[in-house]
N, C-alpha and C positions, 0 to 999 in steps of 0.2 A: 396801453393801460395807464401810463402816466398822464395822459391827456384828460383822464376822467377821475373823478373823486367819488368813492362810495359814500352813500348816506344811509345809515343804519339805525333803526330803533328796534327795541324788543318789547314783547309782552310776555311776562313771566307769570305763570299760574302756580301758586304755592298752596298745597293742602295744609290746613292748620292742624296742629297737634291737639285735637280734642277727642274725648271719649265717644261722643255722640255726634250726629249729623247737625247741619245748620238749622233746620226747621222742624226736626222731629227727634224722637228718642232712640232711633235705631243706632246701633253701634257702628262707628266709622272705623271699621277694622279691615286691614288689607289681608287677603289670602283666605278669607272665609269661603265656604262652599257657595257656588254661584246662586244668587237670588235668595239668600237666606236672611240678609239684613235689609229688609224692605218692609214698608208699611203703607197704608192709604195716603199718607202725606207725601212721601217721596215718590210714590207712584202717580200722584196727581188725581186720585179718585174723587168723584163728586162728593162734596160735603166735608172733605178733610181740610183743615185749616193749619197753616204754618205758624209756629211759635219760635221766635229767635233764640238762639243758643248764646247765653251771656258769656260763656268761656271763649267762644269764637270771637266775640266782639273785643274782649280784653286782649287776646293774642293779636288781633288785627291792629288794635291801637298801639301795642308794643312794637310791632313791626314798622308801622308808619313813623312813630317817634324815633326809632332807631335808625331809620333812613332819612331823618331830617325833615319829615313832612309836617305840614300843618294839619292837625286833626280837627275836623269841623264838628261843632256841637250838634248840628242837625244834618242828617243825610237821608236820602230817600231810596227805597227799594223800588225796582221797576221790573216789568215783564219784558223779556227779550224773546220775541216770537220767531221760532224757526223749527223745522222738522228734521229730526234724525231718528233712526230706529232706537238709539240708546237714550233718547230724551223723552221719557214716557208722557210728560204733561203736554208736549208740543211747545213749551216755552221754558225759559230759564229765569229764575229769580236772581236778579243782579242789581247793580246800581249804574245809573247812566249820567244824567246831568248834575246830580248832587251826590258825588262820591264821598266816601268816608274821609279821605285825606288827599291833599294836593301839595305840589311844589316842594319836593325833596331832592335828594341827589346823593351821589357816591363817587369817590375818585377811583379811577382805574388806570393802570399803566398803559401807555400807548407808544411803545418803542422809544424813539429818539425824542419825542415830545414830552416824555416823562408822564407824571400823574395828571390826568385830564378829568375834570369834573363832568360827570354825566348826570343831567337833570332827570328827575322823576316827575312826570306830569301828574300822575294820579295813582292812588291805590284804592281799589274798591272791593267790597265783599260780594261774594256770589256763591251759588251752589254748583257742585260739579255735576256732570252728566254721567250716565252709565258707561259701559265699555262694550264695544263690539269685538268679538273674538273670532278671528278668521282661521285659526289653526285647530279647532276642536273637531270639526267635521269636514270631510273632503269636499262636499258639494254645497255647503251652506255656511252662513254666518250665524254664530250664537251671540246672544245678548245677556250680559251680566249686569244687573241693576244695583248691585251692592254699593257701587260708587256713587250712584245718583243721590244727591243731597249732601255729600261730604263738603264741609266748609272750605272755601278757597279765598285767597286774596289774589287779585290780579294787579301786578305792578307794571305800569306802562311808562316807558322812558320817552323823552324827547329824541329826535333823530340826531343825537350827538356823537354816535359811534362812527369811526372812520375807517375801520378795517376789520377783517375777520378776527385777527389776533386781538385787537382792542376789545371786540365784543366778548371774546372768550375770557379775557382778563377781567372785564366788568362782571361777567356772570360768576366767575370764581370768587370775586370779592363780595358780590351780592350773596351768594350761597354761604360763604363764611360768616357774613354778618347775620344772616337769618338763623344760622346754627348757634351763634353766640347768644342771640336773643331767645333761643329755645322756643321758637314759634312753630317749627316744623322739622321733621327729620331730613327734608330735602333730598330724599332718596329717589333719584331719577329712574332707577330700575323698577321701583314700585309706582312710579307716576306721581310722586309727591311734589316734584318740581318739573314743570314742562315749559318749553320755550317756543314762542313763535317769533320769527324775525321779519321785519319790514325792510325791504332793500330797494334802493333806487340809486341812480348815478347822475352826475352832472359834470359838465366840463369844469376842469380845475380853474378856480377863480370866480366861477359863477356863484350867485346867491340863491337863485330860484331852484326849487326842488323839482326833481324829475318824477316821472310816473313810477309808483312803487308796486312791488309785488310782495306777497306774504308767503313765507315758507313755514310749513307745519311738519309734524311727524319726526321731530329730532329728539333722540333719546339719550344724547350725551353732549357735553360741551364740545368734544372733538367733532361730532357730527354737525353741530351748529356752525363751527368754524369752517368745516368742509363745504357745507351747504351754501353758506354766504359767499365763499370764494367762487363756487360754481356759478351762483346766480349773478355775481358781479361780472364775471367773465362773459356769461351769456348775454347780459344786457349791453356790455361794451361791444360785443360782436354785432348785435342787432343795430345799435345806434351808429356804429362805424360804417355799416353797410347801407345806411340811409333809411333804416326801418324805424318803427315806433314800438316801444315796450307796451304790452297790454297789461292793464290793471287786473290782476288775477291772483288766485290762491294756488300755491304749488305744494305738492307732497314730496318730501325728500325720500329717495330710495337709497339707503345707505349701502345696500348690497351692490347696486349698479353705479353708485357714486353719481347720481343724476337726480333731477327733479322733474316731475311731470305735472301738468295742469290738473287741478281738482275741480275748480269752479271759477266763474267770474267773481271778482271781489265785490262783496256787498257793501253798501253804505249804511249809515245808521237808520235811514228811513226804511230800508228794506226789512228791518227787524221789527218795525211798528212798536217802538218802545212806548209804554205808558205806565204810570205809577201802579205798583202792585196793590190792588184793592183790598187784599186780605191782611196787609201789614201796615201799621201806622208808621209815621216818620220815626226814624231812629234818632232820639234825642239823648245826648250824653251830657252828664254833669261835668262841669269844669274840674270838680274834685276827683272824679274818676280818671280823667285825662292826666291830671297832675300826679295822682298816685302811680299811674303807669310810668310817667316820666321819672319819678324818684326811684322806681324799681329797676330802671334800665341798668344792665351790666356795663362794665367797661368794654367798649367795642374794639374789634380786632385791630383796626388801624391805630387807635389810641394806645392800645396795649403794646403793639409793636414799637411805636415810638418811645414808650416808656422803657421797654426792655433795652433799647439802644442807649437811652440816657442813663437810667438808674443802674442797670446791670452792665453797662459798657460793652454790649454785645455788638458784633458786626451786623450789618443789615441782613445778610443772608441768614445768620443764626436766628435773629429776631423774627424773620419771616417764617422760617421752618417751625420754630417753637410756639408761634401763635396760630398755627394752622387750624387748631380747634381749641375751644375754651377749656376742655378737659386736659388737653396736653399742656396748655399754658399754665393751668393751675398746678399740674404735677411738676412741671419744671420749676416754678417759683418755690414750691415746697422743698424740692431737692436743693436748689441754690441757697435758700435760707439756712437749711440744715447743714449743708456742706461747707459754707463759708467761702466758696470759690465759684463764682458765677460762670466763668468760662469753662472750667473743668466740668462743672455740672452740665453745662450745655453740650459739651463734647460727648459725655456719657449718654445723655438723653437722645441726641441726634444720631449716634452710631449704634450703641448697644441696645438701647430701648426701642428705638424705631426699627432697627434691623430685626429684632425679635418679633415685633408686632407685624411688620411687613411680611416676614416669612410665613406667618400663620394667618394673615389677612384678618386680624382682630384689632380692636381699638384699645386705647390706653386703659380703659376701665377693666379690661380682661387680664391685665398684667398682674401676676401674683406678687410682684415686688413693690411694696408701697414706697412712697417717697422718703419716709424716715429711714428705712433700711438702705435704700440706694444712697442717701446722703451719708450714712455711716460708712458705707463702702468707699465712697469718694474721699471721705476724710482719711481712711486708712491708706488709700493709694497716694493721696497728696503728701502724707507724712512719711511715705516710703516704707511703711510697715509691711505692705504687700506690693509686689511688682504689678505692672499692668497685666501681665499674663496671668498671674495669680488672682488678681482682682476680677478678671473676666471669667475665670473658673468659678469664683465665688458667685458672681452674678448668674452664671448658667445654673448653678445648683439652686439658687433662690428662685429663679424663673421656672425651674422644674417642680417647684412646690416645697422646697426645703424651708421650713419655717424658722430656722435658727437665725440668730443675729449674724452679721458678717464677721464680727469678732470671734464668735463661737466656732464658725465654720473654719476660719483661718487657723485657729488654735487646734481644732480637732483633726483637720486634714493636713497639718504641717505645712501650711502655705506661707508662713511668715517669711519675709525677705531677710536673707542673711547679709549682715553688714560688717561682720567680723573680717578684718583684713586677712588674718591668717587663713581662715577657711576659704575666702575668695581666692587668695594667692595659690592655693592648691589647685583649684579649677583652672586658673589662668596658666599655671605652669604646665598642666596636663595638656591644655589646648595648644600651647606653644610647641610642646614636644611633638604632638600629633601633626601639627601643620607648620613644620619648620621652614619650608620654602616660603610660604605666605608671610610668616613672621620676618624672615630675612628681607623680603621685599619691602615690608613695612618699615624696617629699620633703614632701608635705603631711600625712603621718602615716598613710597606709594601709599598715601594716606587713605586711599579708597579701600584698602584691605582692613582698616580698623573696624568698620561695621561687621565685616565677615567674621573676624576673630571674636568680636564682642558677641555676635550671635551664637558662635560655637560655645562660648562660656555659658551663656544663658541656657543653651540646650543641655550642656553637661550638668548644670546645676538645677535642671528642671524648673527654670524660671525663678529660682530663689535668690540668686546673687543680685546684690544692689548694683544696677547698671552703671551708676556714676562711679562707684568705687572700683568696679571691674575695669571700666574704661581707663581710669587713672592708673591702675596697676599695669595694664597692657602698655600704656604710654611710658610708664617708668621703666619697664623691661626693655622697650624699644630704644629708649634714650641711653641705655647702658648704665 
């Protein structure tokens, strides 16, 4: 395997977050009853004329700018002719030699090589096809045309990816960026984001590209990684045995962890592209492009770097907290209100994300707003409530308790006891109950200090100030 280098490029299809389809007024809704969101335009009936959706154009512009592309003031729609049962017109309206945007890129981690810049060759607008359903009837395939005409952008990279893991890292970064830009929900289970991978190999050190294959039908980034690894190994086996890789399209079978041929790979002339006669050139005013550029949010890689610098967070924390735009917003609000960025990060990464992950929900579903969590973090930082007590308060708020943290602490008697006399009673009770362990501590077995400390916290029901309790145990042990 080390004698060969994988050369990988991806084509990523992203459904845009619009209410209606690209060329008609049908609702672009996932999950509707089959064949209910259709009309003469998306069905390609004679006499029906497409009209471009302006909202889709603006989202596509935003995506292109966010990915560092040059948005062209003039682009052209074309007909791509091919036949599938779920393509009712017999052609797809897309863009070919004059796409919306070109020459962008995005960095992605590539193991020991660090962050590697992956070039984006082009981004173009097109309409989606319908969907073939193979599990509705035992002996036939059903066709749902609700998806036909839903607006897509296709993001085509240069062959700059060098491993399955590098490809997955790039796709994760791309998805995170598109979600920050709010151009798509990028839900792969719904088909909002779909990936085709072009894979070839060449001998290490060569510059000439080998024969590529295209892999389709991958419904997760994990499957993309597995499929590319399979195909690289398959091609290495063919070439090592003196054979030649065939230029073809493969379907990935995740259940069997294998790929099977779908068809010979078409070239552009096979699709008989020509300008779409029913649509004029797409001409964009510079002011429209500039307005989209001004409206761009802070992108995830920029925000991650700022969290490391401004909030002085470790790289790991900054990466976790910028996983989504909503989570990053929530964390910043908590950090600003709490006045302790690292403590706020710990709470969000452990308690908040733990609560969300257990319920498979997003940060928007958390009943605890940033202001109340910040108030709780302040209470914990000042020692007014112990970490155990603070987590009890958080649990109550997460269950729907609308009171402030201060009110909950007072009403439930969760305030931390700092009075030495009261803590000394608990310490002496623990020493009496665990005399052997205390004697060994006095003889130098320091590892027993946390045990005794834990017993004090248990006896005090989490109310004892841990620092004062620790000091008192040490004082008793010192004689």
